[in-house]
C-alpha positions as a Markdown table, in Angstrom:
| # | Residue | x | y | z |
|---|---|---|---|---|
| 1 | Unk | -55.2 | 22.5 | 140.0 |
| 2 | Unk | -56.3 | 19.4 | 138.2 |
| 3 | Unk | -54.6 | 16.2 | 139.0 |
| 4 | Unk | -53.1 | 16.0 | 135.4 |
| 5 | Unk | -51.8 | 19.6 | 135.8 |
| 6 | Unk | -50.4 | 18.9 | 139.2 |
| 7 | Unk | -48.4 | 15.9 | 138.0 |
| 8 | Unk | -47.1 | 17.9 | 135.0 |
| 9 | Unk | -46.1 | 20.9 | 137.2 |
| 10 | Unk | -44.4 | 18.6 | 139.7 |
| 11 | Unk | -42.9 | 16.0 | 137.2 |
| 12 | Unk | -44.4 | 13.1 | 139.4 |
| 13 | Unk | -45.0 | 11.0 | 136.4 |
| 14 | Unk | -41.6 | 11.4 | 134.9 |
| 15 | Unk | -39.3 | 8.2 | 134.8 |
| 16 | Unk | -36.2 | 9.7 | 133.6 |
| 17 | Unk | -36.8 | 9.3 | 129.9 |
| 18 | Unk | -36.6 | 12.2 | 127.4 |
| 19 | Unk | -39.5 | 11.3 | 125.4 |
| 20 | Unk | -42.4 | 8.8 | 124.8 |
| 21 | Unk | -45.9 | 8.6 | 126.2 |
| 22 | Unk | -45.1 | 9.6 | 129.7 |
| 23 | Unk | -43.5 | 13.0 | 128.5 |
| 24 | Unk | -46.4 | 13.6 | 126.1 |
| 25 | Unk | -48.8 | 12.9 | 129.0 |
| 26 | Unk | -47.1 | 15.8 | 131.0 |
| 27 | Unk | -47.9 | 18.1 | 128.1 |
| 28 | Unk | -51.5 | 17.0 | 128.1 |
| 29 | Unk | -51.5 | 17.8 | 131.8 |
| 30 | Unk | -50.1 | 21.3 | 131.2 |
| 31 | Unk | -53.0 | 21.8 | 128.7 |
| 32 | Unk | -55.7 | 20.6 | 131.2 |
| 33 | Unk | -56.4 | 23.9 | 132.7 |
| 34 | Unk | -58.1 | 24.4 | 136.0 |
| 35 | Unk | -61.4 | 26.3 | 135.8 |
| 36 | Unk | -61.5 | 28.7 | 138.8 |
| 37 | Unk | -64.6 | 30.9 | 137.8 |
| 38 | Unk | -66.8 | 31.4 | 134.8 |
| 39 | Unk | -64.4 | 32.4 | 131.9 |
| 40 | Unk | -61.4 | 32.3 | 134.1 |
| 41 | Unk | -58.9 | 29.5 | 133.9 |
| 42 | Unk | -55.5 | 28.7 | 135.7 |
| 43 | Unk | -52.5 | 26.9 | 134.0 |
| 44 | Unk | -49.0 | 26.0 | 135.2 |
| 45 | Unk | -45.6 | 25.5 | 133.7 |
| 46 | Unk | -43.4 | 22.3 | 133.8 |
| 47 | Unk | -40.7 | 21.9 | 136.4 |
| 48 | Unk | -37.7 | 22.0 | 134.0 |
| 49 | Unk | -38.8 | 25.2 | 132.4 |
| 50 | Unk | -36.1 | 27.9 | 131.4 |
| 51 | Unk | -36.0 | 31.3 | 132.8 |
| 52 | Unk | -39.3 | 32.3 | 131.0 |
| 53 | Unk | -42.4 | 30.3 | 129.9 |
| 54 | Unk | -42.1 | 28.8 | 126.5 |
| 55 | Unk | -44.2 | 30.8 | 124.0 |
| 56 | Unk | -45.9 | 27.7 | 122.6 |
| 57 | Unk | -47.1 | 26.6 | 126.0 |
| 58 | Unk | -48.9 | 29.8 | 126.8 |
| 59 | Unk | -50.3 | 30.1 | 123.4 |
| 60 | Unk | -51.6 | 26.5 | 123.6 |
| 61 | Unk | -53.1 | 27.1 | 127.2 |
| 62 | Unk | -54.8 | 30.3 | 126.0 |
| 63 | Unk | -56.4 | 28.4 | 123.2 |
| 64 | Unk | -57.6 | 25.8 | 125.6 |
| 65 | Unk | -59.3 | 28.5 | 127.7 |
| 66 | Unk | -60.9 | 29.9 | 124.5 |
| 67 | Unk | -62.1 | 26.6 | 123.3 |
| 68 | Unk | -63.6 | 25.6 | 126.6 |
| 69 | Unk | -66.2 | 28.4 | 126.2 |
| 70 | Unk | -67.2 | 27.4 | 122.6 |
| 71 | Unk | -69.5 | 24.5 | 121.5 |
| 72 | Unk | -67.5 | 21.4 | 120.5 |
| 73 | Unk | -69.2 | 21.6 | 117.0 |
| 74 | Unk | -67.2 | 24.6 | 116.1 |
| 75 | Unk | -63.5 | 24.3 | 115.5 |
| 76 | Unk | -60.9 | 26.9 | 115.7 |
| 77 | Unk | -59.8 | 28.1 | 112.3 |
| 78 | Unk | -57.4 | 30.9 | 113.2 |
| 79 | Unk | -55.7 | 32.7 | 116.1 |
| 80 | Unk | -53.8 | 35.9 | 116.4 |
| 81 | Unk | -51.5 | 36.5 | 119.5 |
| 82 | Unk | -49.1 | 39.0 | 121.0 |
| 83 | Unk | -46.2 | 38.0 | 123.5 |
| 84 | Unk | -46.4 | 41.1 | 125.7 |
| 85 | Unk | -44.0 | 40.2 | 128.8 |
| 86 | Unk | -41.9 | 37.2 | 129.5 |
| 87 | Unk | -43.9 | 34.5 | 131.6 |
| 88 | Unk | -42.6 | 33.5 | 135.0 |
| 89 | Unk | -42.6 | 29.6 | 135.1 |
| 90 | Unk | -42.6 | 29.5 | 138.9 |
| 91 | Unk | -46.1 | 31.0 | 139.2 |
| 92 | Unk | -49.4 | 29.9 | 137.7 |
| 93 | Unk | -50.8 | 31.8 | 134.7 |
| 94 | Unk | -54.4 | 33.1 | 134.8 |
| 95 | Unk | -56.3 | 33.2 | 131.6 |
| 96 | Unk | -59.4 | 35.5 | 131.3 |
| 97 | Unk | -61.7 | 34.7 | 128.4 |
| 98 | Unk | -63.9 | 37.3 | 126.9 |
| 99 | Unk | -66.7 | 36.0 | 124.9 |
| 100 | Unk | -66.6 | 38.6 | 122.1 |
| 101 | Unk | -69.4 | 37.1 | 119.8 |
| 102 | Unk | -71.4 | 34.0 | 119.1 |
| 103 | Unk | -72.7 | 34.2 | 115.6 |
| 104 | Unk | -74.6 | 31.7 | 113.4 |
| 105 | Unk | -71.4 | 30.5 | 111.7 |
| 106 | Unk | -68.5 | 32.1 | 113.7 |
| 107 | Unk | -67.5 | 32.4 | 117.2 |
| 108 | Unk | -64.9 | 34.9 | 118.5 |
| 109 | Unk | -63.0 | 34.8 | 121.7 |
| 110 | Unk | -60.3 | 37.0 | 123.2 |
| 111 | Unk | -58.0 | 35.6 | 126.1 |
| 112 | Unk | -55.6 | 37.6 | 128.3 |
| 113 | Unk | -52.9 | 35.6 | 130.1 |
| 114 | Unk | -52.0 | 37.4 | 133.6 |
| 115 | Unk | -49.1 | 37.0 | 136.0 |
| 116 | Unk | -48.3 | 39.3 | 138.8 |
| 117 | Unk | -51.3 | 41.4 | 138.0 |
| 118 | Unk | -50.1 | 42.2 | 134.5 |
| 119 | Unk | -50.8 | 40.9 | 131.0 |
| 120 | Unk | -48.2 | 38.6 | 129.5 |
| 121 | Unk | -49.9 | 37.5 | 126.5 |
| 122 | Unk | -53.2 | 38.1 | 124.5 |
| 123 | Unk | -55.0 | 35.9 | 122.0 |
| 124 | Unk | -57.9 | 36.3 | 119.7 |
| 125 | Unk | -59.3 | 33.1 | 118.2 |
| 126 | Unk | -62.1 | 32.4 | 115.9 |
| 127 | Unk | -64.2 | 29.3 | 115.6 |
| 128 | Unk | -66.4 | 28.2 | 112.7 |
| 129 | Unk | -69.0 | 25.7 | 112.2 |
| 130 | Unk | -68.4 | 23.2 | 109.4 |
| 131 | Unk | -69.3 | 24.5 | 106.0 |
| 132 | Unk | -68.8 | 23.4 | 102.4 |
| 133 | Unk | -66.9 | 25.7 | 100.0 |
| 134 | Unk | -64.2 | 26.0 | 97.4 |
| 135 | Unk | -61.1 | 23.8 | 97.8 |
| 136 | Unk | -57.5 | 24.1 | 96.6 |
| 137 | Unk | -54.1 | 24.0 | 98.1 |
| 138 | Unk | -50.3 | 24.0 | 97.2 |
| 139 | Unk | -48.5 | 20.9 | 97.0 |
| 140 | Unk | -46.2 | 19.7 | 99.9 |
| 141 | Unk | -42.4 | 19.8 | 99.2 |
| 142 | Unk | -40.8 | 16.6 | 98.2 |
| 143 | Unk | -38.8 | 15.5 | 101.3 |
| 144 | Unk | -37.5 | 12.1 | 102.8 |
| 145 | Unk | -39.8 | 10.1 | 105.1 |
| 146 | Unk | -39.3 | 11.0 | 108.9 |
| 147 | Unk | -38.3 | 7.5 | 109.8 |
| 148 | Unk | -35.2 | 7.8 | 107.5 |
| 149 | Unk | -33.9 | 10.9 | 109.4 |
| 150 | Unk | -31.9 | 11.1 | 112.6 |
| 151 | Unk | -33.7 | 12.1 | 115.8 |
| 152 | Unk | -33.0 | 15.4 | 117.5 |
| 153 | Unk | -30.6 | 13.9 | 119.9 |
| 154 | Unk | -28.8 | 12.1 | 117.3 |
| 155 | Unk | -28.4 | 15.4 | 115.2 |
| 156 | Unk | -27.1 | 17.2 | 118.4 |
| 157 | Unk | -24.5 | 14.3 | 119.1 |
| 158 | Unk | -21.1 | 15.9 | 119.3 |
| 159 | Unk | -22.2 | 19.4 | 119.9 |
| 160 | Unk | -22.2 | 21.3 | 123.2 |
| 161 | Unk | -25.6 | 20.6 | 124.8 |
| 162 | Unk | -26.4 | 24.2 | 125.9 |
| 163 | Unk | -30.0 | 24.0 | 124.6 |
| 164 | Unk | -30.8 | 20.6 | 126.2 |
| 165 | Unk | -31.1 | 19.0 | 122.7 |
| 166 | Unk | -30.1 | 15.8 | 124.3 |
| 167 | Unk | -31.1 | 16.1 | 127.8 |
| 168 | Unk | -34.3 | 17.9 | 128.2 |
| 169 | Unk | -37.6 | 16.0 | 128.0 |
| 170 | Unk | -39.5 | 16.8 | 124.8 |
| 171 | Unk | -43.1 | 15.8 | 124.1 |
| 172 | Unk | -42.5 | 16.4 | 120.4 |
| 173 | Unk | -40.6 | 14.1 | 118.2 |
| 174 | Unk | -38.7 | 16.3 | 115.9 |
| 175 | Unk | -36.6 | 15.3 | 112.7 |
| 176 | Unk | -34.8 | 17.8 | 110.7 |
| 177 | Unk | -35.0 | 17.3 | 106.9 |
| 178 | Unk | -32.1 | 19.7 | 106.1 |
| 179 | Unk | -29.0 | 20.3 | 108.3 |
| 180 | Unk | -30.0 | 22.1 | 111.5 |
| 181 | Unk | -28.8 | 25.7 | 112.2 |
| 182 | Unk | -26.2 | 24.7 | 114.6 |
| 183 | Unk | -24.6 | 22.6 | 111.9 |
| 184 | Unk | -24.9 | 25.0 | 109.0 |
| 185 | Unk | -23.4 | 27.9 | 111.1 |
| 186 | Unk | -20.1 | 25.8 | 110.9 |
| 187 | Unk | -20.4 | 24.5 | 107.3 |
| 188 | Unk | -21.1 | 27.9 | 105.9 |
| 189 | Unk | -24.3 | 26.9 | 104.3 |
| 190 | Unk | -27.0 | 29.6 | 104.3 |
| 191 | Unk | -30.3 | 27.6 | 103.5 |
| 192 | Unk | -33.3 | 29.7 | 102.6 |
| 193 | Unk | -35.7 | 27.2 | 104.1 |
| 194 | Unk | -36.0 | 25.0 | 107.2 |
| 195 | Unk | -37.7 | 21.8 | 107.1 |
| 196 | Unk | -38.6 | 19.5 | 110.0 |
| 197 | Unk | -41.0 | 16.6 | 110.5 |
| 198 | Unk | -42.9 | 16.7 | 113.9 |
| 199 | Unk | -45.5 | 14.6 | 115.7 |
| 200 | Unk | -46.5 | 14.2 | 119.3 |
| 201 | Unk | -44.3 | 11.6 | 120.8 |
| 202 | Unk | -47.0 | 9.2 | 121.8 |
| 203 | Unk | -50.9 | 8.9 | 121.4 |
| 204 | Unk | -53.3 | 11.8 | 122.1 |
| 205 | Unk | -56.9 | 11.3 | 123.0 |
| 206 | Unk | -59.5 | 11.8 | 120.3 |
| 207 | Unk | -60.2 | 15.4 | 121.3 |
| 208 | Unk | -60.0 | 17.7 | 118.4 |
| 209 | Unk | -59.4 | 20.9 | 120.4 |
| 210 | Unk | -56.4 | 19.1 | 122.2 |
| 211 | Unk | -54.9 | 18.3 | 118.7 |
| 212 | Unk | -55.2 | 21.9 | 117.6 |
| 213 | Unk | -53.6 | 23.2 | 120.9 |
| 214 | Unk | -50.7 | 20.6 | 120.6 |
| 215 | Unk | -50.0 | 21.8 | 117.2 |
| 216 | Unk | -50.2 | 25.5 | 118.3 |
| 217 | Unk | -47.7 | 24.5 | 121.2 |
| 218 | Unk | -45.2 | 22.9 | 118.5 |
| 219 | Unk | -45.7 | 25.8 | 116.0 |
| 220 | Unk | -43.5 | 28.0 | 118.2 |
| 221 | Unk | -40.6 | 25.6 | 117.8 |
| 222 | Unk | -38.0 | 25.7 | 114.9 |
| 223 | Unk | -39.9 | 28.5 | 113.1 |
| 224 | Unk | -37.2 | 31.2 | 113.7 |
| 225 | Unk | -34.5 | 28.7 | 112.6 |
| 226 | Unk | -35.2 | 29.8 | 109.1 |
| 227 | Unk | -34.0 | 33.3 | 110.2 |
| 228 | Unk | -31.0 | 32.3 | 112.1 |
| 229 | Unk | -29.8 | 29.9 | 109.4 |
| 230 | Unk | -29.7 | 32.7 | 106.9 |
| 231 | Unk | -27.2 | 34.5 | 109.1 |
| 232 | Unk | -25.1 | 31.6 | 110.3 |
| 233 | Unk | -25.9 | 32.0 | 114.0 |
| 234 | Unk | -27.9 | 30.1 | 116.5 |
| 235 | Unk | -29.3 | 30.3 | 120.2 |
| 236 | Unk | -26.7 | 29.9 | 122.9 |
| 237 | Unk | -24.0 | 28.8 | 120.2 |
| 238 | Unk | -23.7 | 32.6 | 119.4 |
| 239 | Unk | -24.5 | 35.8 | 121.2 |
| 240 | Unk | -28.1 | 35.8 | 119.9 |
| 241 | Unk | -31.0 | 37.2 | 121.9 |
| 242 | Unk | -34.5 | 36.5 | 120.7 |
| 243 | Unk | -38.1 | 36.2 | 121.5 |
| 244 | Unk | -41.5 | 35.7 | 119.9 |
| 245 | Unk | -43.3 | 39.0 | 119.4 |
| 246 | Unk | -46.5 | 37.9 | 117.6 |
| 247 | Unk | -47.9 | 34.7 | 116.3 |
| 248 | Unk | -50.7 | 33.8 | 113.9 |
| 249 | Unk | -52.1 | 30.4 | 112.8 |
| 250 | Unk | -54.7 | 29.5 | 110.4 |
| 251 | Unk | -56.1 | 25.9 | 110.5 |
| 252 | Unk | -57.2 | 24.7 | 107.1 |
| 253 | Unk | -58.3 | 20.9 | 107.3 |
| 254 | Unk | -58.6 | 18.3 | 110.1 |
| 255 | Unk | -55.4 | 16.5 | 111.3 |
| 256 | Unk | -53.9 | 14.5 | 114.3 |
| 257 | Unk | -51.0 | 16.0 | 116.0 |
| 258 | Unk | -49.7 | 12.6 | 117.1 |
| 259 | Unk | -49.2 | 11.8 | 113.4 |
| 260 | Unk | -46.2 | 13.0 | 111.3 |
| 261 | Unk | -46.6 | 16.5 | 109.8 |
| 262 | Unk | -44.0 | 18.5 | 107.9 |
| 263 | Unk | -43.2 | 22.0 | 109.2 |
| 264 | Unk | -41.8 | 23.9 | 106.2 |
| 265 | Unk | -40.6 | 27.5 | 107.0 |
| 266 | Unk | -38.8 | 30.4 | 105.6 |
| 267 | Unk | -37.9 | 34.0 | 106.5 |
| 268 | Unk | -38.7 | 36.4 | 103.7 |
| 269 | Unk | -37.3 | 39.5 | 105.5 |
| 270 | Unk | -35.6 | 40.9 | 108.6 |
| 271 | Unk | -35.0 | 44.4 | 109.7 |
| 272 | Unk | -34.8 | 46.7 | 112.8 |
| 273 | Unk | -33.9 | 43.7 | 114.9 |
| 274 | Unk | -37.1 | 41.9 | 113.9 |
| 275 | Unk | -37.4 | 38.8 | 111.6 |
| 276 | Unk | -40.6 | 37.6 | 109.9 |
| 277 | Unk | -41.1 | 33.8 | 109.5 |
| 278 | Unk | -43.8 | 31.9 | 107.6 |
| 279 | Unk | -44.5 | 28.2 | 107.8 |
| 280 | Unk | -46.7 | 25.7 | 106.0 |
| 281 | Unk | -47.8 | 22.5 | 107.7 |
| 282 | Unk | -48.6 | 19.5 | 105.8 |
| 283 | Unk | -49.9 | 16.1 | 106.9 |
| 284 | Unk | -47.9 | 13.1 | 105.7 |
| 285 | Unk | -50.4 | 12.3 | 102.8 |
| 286 | Unk | -49.7 | 15.9 | 101.7 |
| 287 | Unk | -52.8 | 17.7 | 103.0 |
| 288 | Unk | -52.1 | 21.2 | 103.9 |
| 289 | Unk | -53.3 | 21.5 | 107.4 |
| 290 | Unk | -52.2 | 24.8 | 108.7 |
| 291 | Unk | -50.3 | 28.1 | 108.0 |
| 292 | Unk | -48.1 | 29.9 | 110.6 |
| 293 | Unk | -46.7 | 33.6 | 110.5 |
| 294 | Unk | -44.6 | 34.9 | 113.4 |
| 295 | Unk | -42.5 | 38.0 | 113.9 |
| 296 | Unk | -39.5 | 37.4 | 116.2 |
| 297 | Unk | -37.2 | 39.7 | 118.1 |
| 298 | Unk | -33.6 | 38.8 | 116.9 |
| 299 | Unk | -30.5 | 40.6 | 118.3 |
| 300 | Unk | -27.1 | 39.4 | 117.6 |
| 301 | Unk | -24.6 | 41.0 | 119.9 |
């Protein structure tokens, strides 16, 4: 285990705060996988994990494993992943990388995450060398600046903290543009979209792969809010069971994950205990940086 990962797993660098650079450094440590053999890496989970590994964590770690087998000149442009089994946060995760193809313009990797001898997650990622081409993009929605919005802890004030919104360390600074689902479930609003500003709560090193992996980690946060808000329910406030089933990301343009980006999501359809959510991510200057699509299991008991 690397020293950064060891500290992240044990919480040795924690000083009791809930955000800031020291908490972000623990996320950086979680993404600093240990190489144990050619194409084989090992990752760990933080000590304050819930009963199963956070999906964004395993996706981010798997992308790190894939990226470490690819030339730094090629950036990841897409990933497609399946969550197969719940991850056990008490034991390390082994990531096996299959070098599918190294072409003149594109590189393809497949990663399988393994615990207790079984696959818990699989990911395919494609990397591309820089290349000129046509350019266009939809404009960013008109929203307030992030500094004018309450923090996540301020939004959660006065509500039962079953999700640790005020008490769990968070490496991402999250600011809801619209009222969060635990509020709209009481007001009767049923918003069709969910919008949040996000950024890493500190400064990240100038490592393009790390910024992409941090964004991948964050992309599993708040995405299914757009589904729950339409039905007036929310995790732990109601009898809702859910899990990410699959996750796809397309990276369009360069960005920094430690600068504000808008996560604009919606849920176009839900049926058969599954809900589809889509998200567009924009840098603060309006640049369209990424697109996300996820199907989640949603069971309202």
